[in-house]
Structure formats: structure tokens, C-alpha cells
C-alpha positions as CSV (number, residue, x, y, z in Angstrom):
1,M,-0.3,0.0,0.2
2,P,1.4,3.5,-1.1
3,R,2.6,6.0,1.9
4,Q,0.6,8.7,1.6
5,V,2.1,12.0,2.1
6,R,0.4,15.0,3.3
7,P,1.4,18.2,4.5
8,Y,1.1,20.0,7.9
9,T,1.2,23.4,9.7
10,V,3.3,23.8,12.5
11,T,1.7,26.8,15.3
12,P,3.9,27.2,18.0
13,H,2.4,27.0,21.2
14,L,2.3,30.5,22.9
15,P,2.9,30.9,27.1
16,K,-0.3,32.1,27.8
17,S,1.1,35.9,29.1
18,I,2.2,36.2,25.6
19,E,-0.8,34.7,24.3
20,A,-1.3,38.4,22.5
21,L,1.0,38.3,19.9
22,R,-0.8,36.0,17.9
23,E,-3.4,38.7,17.7
24,I,-0.8,41.9,17.1
25,A,0.8,39.1,14.0
26,Y,-2.3,38.7,12.3
27,N,-3.7,42.4,11.8
28,L,-0.9,44.0,9.7
29,W,-2.3,47.2,11.4
30,W,1.8,46.5,13.4
31,T,3.8,47.6,9.6
32,W,2.9,51.3,10.5
33,H,3.5,51.2,14.6
34,Q,6.6,51.8,15.4
35,E,6.5,50.3,18.8
36,A,4.1,47.1,17.5
37,R,7.2,46.5,15.2
38,E,9.8,46.8,17.7
39,L,8.1,44.2,19.7
40,F,9.4,41.6,17.1
41,I,12.3,43.1,16.9
42,R,13.0,43.0,20.7
43,I,12.5,38.6,21.2
44,D,14.8,38.0,18.0
45,Q,16.7,40.7,15.6
46,A,18.6,38.7,13.5
47,L,15.3,36.4,12.7
48,W,13.5,38.8,12.5
49,D,15.8,39.8,9.4
50,K,16.2,36.4,8.0
51,V,12.0,35.8,7.5
52,Y,11.8,39.5,5.6
53,H,10.0,41.5,8.4
54,N,7.3,38.6,9.4
55,P,6.8,38.0,12.5
56,V,3.9,34.8,11.5
57,A,6.8,33.1,10.1
58,M,9.3,34.6,13.3
59,L,6.8,32.9,15.9
60,G,6.9,29.2,13.7
61,R,10.9,29.1,14.3
62,L,11.5,30.4,17.2
63,S,12.9,27.8,20.3
64,Q,10.3,27.2,22.6
65,E,13.1,28.2,25.3
66,R,12.9,31.4,23.5
67,L,9.4,31.9,24.2
68,A,9.3,30.8,28.2
69,Q,12.1,33.0,28.3
70,V,10.3,36.2,26.6
71,A,7.0,35.0,28.6
72,A,9.2,35.7,32.2
73,D,10.3,38.9,31.2
74,D,8.4,41.2,32.7
75,G,10.0,44.5,30.3
76,F,8.6,42.4,27.5
77,L,5.7,42.1,28.4
78,A,4.9,45.4,29.7
79,H,5.7,46.3,26.2
80,L,3.4,44.0,25.0
81,E,0.9,45.4,27.1
82,R,1.6,48.3,25.6
83,V,0.8,47.2,21.9
84,K,-1.6,45.0,22.7
85,A,-3.7,48.2,24.4
86,A,-2.9,50.2,20.9
87,L,-4.1,47.9,18.5
88,H,-7.7,47.2,20.6
89,E,-7.9,51.2,20.3
90,Y,-7.5,52.0,17.3
91,M,-9.6,48.6,16.6
92,T,-12.7,50.2,18.4
93,G,-12.2,53.9,18.7
94,K,-14.6,55.8,17.4
95,T,-13.6,57.0,13.7
96,W,-13.5,59.3,10.6
97,Y,-16.4,57.7,9.1
98,D,-18.0,57.0,12.5
99,Q,-18.1,60.7,13.2
100,H,-19.5,62.1,10.3
101,M,-21.9,59.2,8.6
102,G,-22.3,57.7,12.0
103,G,-26.9,57.0,12.1
104,K,-26.5,56.9,8.6
105,P,-27.1,53.4,6.5
106,R,-23.6,51.8,5.5
107,A,-22.4,50.9,2.1
108,N,-20.3,48.4,1.3
109,I,-17.4,49.1,-0.8
110,A,-15.1,46.6,-2.5
111,Y,-11.9,47.5,-3.6
112,F,-10.7,45.0,-6.6
113,S,-6.2,44.8,-7.4
114,A,-4.3,42.9,-9.2
115,E,-1.5,43.6,-6.3
116,F,-2.1,45.4,-2.7
117,G,1.6,46.3,-1.7
118,I,0.9,46.4,2.0
119,H,4.3,45.2,3.5
120,E,7.4,43.4,2.1
121,C,6.1,40.4,4.7
122,L,3.6,39.4,2.3
123,P,5.3,39.8,-1.1
124,I,2.3,39.7,-3.5
125,Y,2.9,43.1,-5.9
126,S,5.9,44.7,-7.7
127,G,5.3,48.4,-7.7
128,G,3.3,52.3,-7.2
129,L,-0.1,49.9,-8.3
130,G,0.2,47.9,-5.5
131,V,1.8,50.3,-2.9
132,L,-0.8,52.7,-3.9
133,A,-3.8,49.6,-3.3
134,G,-2.6,48.6,-0.5
135,D,-2.0,53.1,0.8
136,H,-5.9,52.5,-0.5
137,L,-6.6,50.0,2.4
138,K,-3.9,51.0,5.3
139,S,-6.3,55.0,4.8
140,A,-9.3,52.9,4.4
141,S,-8.9,51.6,8.0
142,G,-7.5,55.0,9.4
143,L,-11.0,56.3,8.2
144,G,-12.7,53.8,8.8
145,L,-14.3,53.5,5.8
146,P,-16.7,50.4,5.2
147,L,-14.0,49.0,2.7
148,V,-13.2,45.4,2.0
149,G,-10.2,44.4,-0.6
150,V,-10.2,41.6,-3.2
151,G,-7.0,40.3,-5.2
152,L,-5.4,37.1,-6.2
153,A,-3.3,35.0,-3.7
154,Y,0.0,34.4,-6.0
155,Y,1.9,31.4,-4.5
156,N,5.0,32.9,-6.2
157,G,4.3,36.4,-5.9
158,Y,6.5,39.0,-8.0
159,C,10.0,38.1,-9.3
160,R,12.9,39.2,-6.4
161,Q,15.7,40.4,-8.1
162,Y,19.7,40.6,-7.2
163,L,23.1,40.3,-8.6
164,N,25.5,38.3,-9.1
165,A,29.3,38.2,-9.0
166,D,29.8,39.8,-12.7
167,G,27.3,43.0,-11.3
168,W,24.0,41.2,-13.8
169,Q,20.8,41.7,-12.6
170,Q,19.5,38.6,-12.3
171,E,15.7,37.0,-10.4
172,F,13.6,34.6,-8.8
173,L,11.0,33.8,-7.7
174,Q,10.3,32.9,-3.7
175,F,7.0,30.7,-2.8
176,N,4.5,31.9,-0.3
177,D,3.3,29.6,1.6
178,F,0.6,31.3,3.7
179,Y,0.2,29.3,6.2
180,N,3.2,31.0,7.5
181,L,2.4,34.4,5.8
182,C,-0.5,37.6,8.1
183,C,-3.1,35.1,6.5
184,V,-5.4,33.0,7.5
185,L,-8.1,30.6,5.6
186,E,-11.9,32.0,5.7
187,K,-14.0,29.6,6.8
188,D,-17.8,29.7,6.8
189,A,-20.0,29.4,9.7
190,R,-19.1,25.4,9.7
191,G,-15.9,25.9,9.7
192,N,-14.9,25.0,6.2
193,P,-12.8,27.2,3.9
194,V,-14.8,29.6,2.3
195,K,-15.1,28.5,-1.8
196,A,-16.4,30.1,-5.0
197,S,-15.7,29.4,-8.6
198,V,-16.1,30.7,-12.0
199,E,-16.5,28.9,-15.5
200,L,-13.7,28.5,-18.1
201,P,-14.4,26.8,-21.5
202,G,-14.8,23.0,-20.5
203,R,-14.5,23.0,-17.1
204,E,-14.9,25.0,-13.6
205,V,-12.4,26.3,-11.6
206,R,-12.5,26.4,-7.7
207,F,-10.8,28.9,-5.3
208,Q,-10.2,29.3,-1.7
209,V,-10.5,32.7,0.2
210,W,-7.5,34.1,2.5
211,R,-8.2,36.6,4.5
212,A,-5.6,39.6,5.3
213,Q,-6.7,41.8,8.0
214,V,-4.7,45.6,7.3
215,G,-5.7,47.1,10.5
216,R,-9.9,47.4,10.3
217,V,-10.1,46.5,6.3
218,P,-9.9,43.0,5.5
219,L,-8.1,42.2,2.9
220,F,-10.0,38.5,0.4
221,L,-7.1,36.6,-1.8
222,L,-8.4,34.5,-4.0
223,D,-6.1,30.5,-4.3
224,T,-7.1,28.2,-6.6
225,R,-4.1,26.1,-5.9
226,I,-6.8,23.4,-4.0
227,E,-7.4,19.7,-4.7
228,E,-10.5,20.2,-6.7
229,N,-9.0,22.1,-9.9
230,R,-6.5,20.7,-12.6
231,P,-3.3,21.5,-12.2
232,E,-2.9,23.6,-15.6
233,D,-5.5,25.2,-12.8
234,R,-3.8,24.7,-10.1
235,A,-2.0,27.2,-11.4
236,I,-3.8,30.0,-12.0
237,T,-2.5,32.0,-9.2
238,D,0.9,31.5,-9.7
239,Q,2.9,34.5,-10.2
240,L,2.2,38.1,-10.6
241,Y,1.7,39.3,-14.3
242,G,3.4,35.5,-15.8
243,G,2.9,33.9,-18.1
244,N,0.9,34.7,-21.8
245,H,-1.8,36.6,-22.7
246,E,-4.5,34.0,-22.0
247,H,-3.1,33.0,-18.7
248,R,-3.4,36.4,-18.1
249,L,-6.8,37.0,-19.3
250,V,-7.5,33.6,-17.0
251,Q,-6.7,35.5,-13.8
252,E,-8.5,38.7,-14.7
253,I,-11.6,36.7,-14.8
254,V,-11.0,34.8,-11.5
255,L,-10.2,38.6,-10.0
256,G,-13.2,39.8,-11.2
257,V,-15.7,37.3,-11.4
258,G,-14.8,35.0,-8.6
259,G,-13.7,37.9,-6.3
260,Y,-17.6,39.6,-7.1
261,R,-18.6,35.6,-6.7
262,A,-16.3,35.3,-3.5
263,L,-17.6,38.3,-1.4
264,R,-22.0,37.5,-2.3
265,A,-20.7,33.5,-0.6
266,M,-19.3,35.1,2.2
267,G,-22.5,37.7,2.5
268,R,-20.4,40.9,1.7
269,E,-22.2,41.8,-1.9
270,P,-20.7,45.7,-2.2
271,D,-22.9,48.5,-3.2
272,V,-20.1,50.3,-4.6
273,C,-17.0,48.9,-6.5
274,H,-13.8,50.1,-6.7
275,M,-11.5,49.0,-9.5
276,N,-7.7,49.7,-9.0
277,E,-7.0,49.7,-13.3
278,G,-8.3,47.6,-15.2
279,H,-7.8,44.3,-14.2
280,S,-10.9,43.2,-12.7
281,A,-13.3,44.6,-15.2
282,F,-15.0,41.7,-16.3
283,L,-16.9,42.1,-12.7
284,A,-18.8,44.6,-14.2
285,L,-20.8,42.0,-16.7
286,E,-20.7,39.5,-13.2
287,R,-23.1,42.6,-11.6
288,M,-24.9,42.9,-14.9
289,R,-25.3,39.2,-15.0
290,I,-26.9,38.9,-11.8
291,L,-29.1,41.7,-12.7
292,I,-30.6,40.5,-15.1
293,E,-30.8,37.0,-14.1
294,E,-32.3,37.1,-10.8
295,K,-33.5,41.0,-10.9
296,G,-35.0,40.9,-13.8
297,L,-33.6,44.2,-15.6
298,T,-33.4,44.2,-19.2
299,F,-29.3,44.9,-20.3
300,E,-29.5,48.3,-19.8
301,Q,-31.2,48.6,-16.7
302,A,-28.8,46.8,-15.9
303,R,-26.1,48.6,-17.5
304,E,-27.4,51.5,-16.2
305,A,-27.2,50.5,-12.6
306,V,-23.8,48.6,-12.7
307,L,-22.2,52.5,-13.8
308,A,-24.0,54.0,-10.7
309,G,-22.4,51.4,-8.6
310,N,-18.3,51.1,-10.3
311,V,-15.7,53.3,-10.0
312,F,-12.5,52.8,-11.8
313,T,-9.0,54.2,-11.2
314,T,-6.6,54.3,-14.5
315,H,-2.3,55.0,-13.8
316,T,-0.5,55.4,-17.3
317,P,-3.8,57.8,-19.0
318,V,-2.4,57.4,-23.0
319,P,-4.7,57.9,-26.0
């Protein structure tokens, strides 16, 4: 009988006095809070640098002996308590949106982008478009906007660059293990991973959803690398801006159509969809399809309704 090979995710056992480290690590609020970053540096600066400033990966590599040491360090515990209190105050405090829109119906806004540059520990971005998208989520969090982000979970991310011995620029792909990034699998009320699907020629492609918490704003990342899919379809979310034109087109269908379906599956159907560049443009067609099939609107009525609820940002306007 052949042996079965199964992947396992090992999570650290944190002493009770430092359990709050896990909560802080999984909210990317720490990326713009200096004292929170210093908290992880204080544990092991060399390891912090080695894991590209990823607190989840760092906690998974720390020895139980080192965890016990910091759990008994009164200075560290006081530092941890300050950061924990700051995070709680940030997450529960009154925001700009509460002050100016309190009592009014909350609009549900979804921000779609092919890349999000939140921090180097979540390498699913390449440059300015992603950094702007990341800053958009951080600003929305600070203002308290009822917004969510939608993107793709690239398991090879974008290429990393280095110089070889002769001074030539080289690049390599680094595998993104989402179980060791600042993300968690989004699950339904029964504890099962949230999944949705899109139809492609001759087949159905399914995907699961990862959630990265950016302060008050959740960022949902779609992942086709699951067993239900064929090998070629698992590779849809392989790399940012990789592959040929057909591969990119399929990625855009998953992002636009699949992203909208994922939000509906989670009970988060948006009133407004903000498309950061045209990569998610297929979501407009999906919104029209729903209005026509479920609400009985005509094509023109659906088109007008969707136009009123879409926002588009372009970054390189050309003729």
C-alpha cells in the first residue's frame, strides 16, 4: 500500500502571558505602528531580518526556550501590554466615518486590485500600483470606511532581484506559503473554508479565500491552488504578471468574476466596486448578469445600474 504524503502546518505554543503576540502578528496594523514592530525585533532581531520581517514566520521558528524567556521578561510583557492596548484602542475607537456618517446606512465598498503592497512580508506586489492599493486600504482603515480589498493569492508572488558576482541583475521566484504569512483561511459558519468558482471553457475552476487583516479592513485573496482543480488551473494564481495573454486573461476573470462571487458567498455583496486599473473589469459583467438573471432587469437597465455603482482608477492614461 503506497504511503500517503500529507502537508502539515506547525503552529507555535505560546505561553499564556504572550498569547497576544498572535493577535498582533495577524493584523497588519503592526506594519505602520513603530512600537509594534519593535516588539518583534526585541524577541530576535537576526531572525526578524531573516524572515523578511514576517512575525508569523518568526513565531513559528522560535524555540520554545526563547518563548519561555520572553514570557518571563517583565520588561517585554509591559511592552506587549502597551502594544495590545494600542491595537484594541485602534480597532474599537471612534473613526472619521463614525463621526460623519453615524446613524446613516453603511455602504459596502469593495476595492479590487491585481496587487496589494501592504508590506514586504506579504510579497504579492511589484511596484507603484500595488503600493497605492496598499496605502488605499491603510487609509480606509484609518478613516473607518466600510471597505474590503479583493486580490489574488500568488504563491510565487513577484520576482525578487539580486546582483550576481559579475554585477548582472538576476531574478528568482520565492514560494509564498500562505500558512506562514499574515493570513488566515476564511471559513464559513460550519468551519469549512469558503470556496466559490468561475466557469471557463469546458470546466469549472474553484478557489478558496485567504484573509489578511489590514487594520480594520479585510483583504480577501483568491487561491486556485486546491485539489479540486486540474494542475493547469491550480497554476492560475501562480505569479503576478506572469504567463502569456491567455493566462493573464484567466487571472482577470478569476479576480473580477470570482472576486465578486466570493464576496457574495461571504455575505459581503458590495454596493460600490472600485476597480484599481482594468484587471478586474469582468466584475462589471458579473454584476450585470446577476441583475438580469435574479432581478429581471433588461440589459440597458442593468448597465445603467452597474455604471452608477462602479468606480475606476487608471494610472497611465494614454490615447
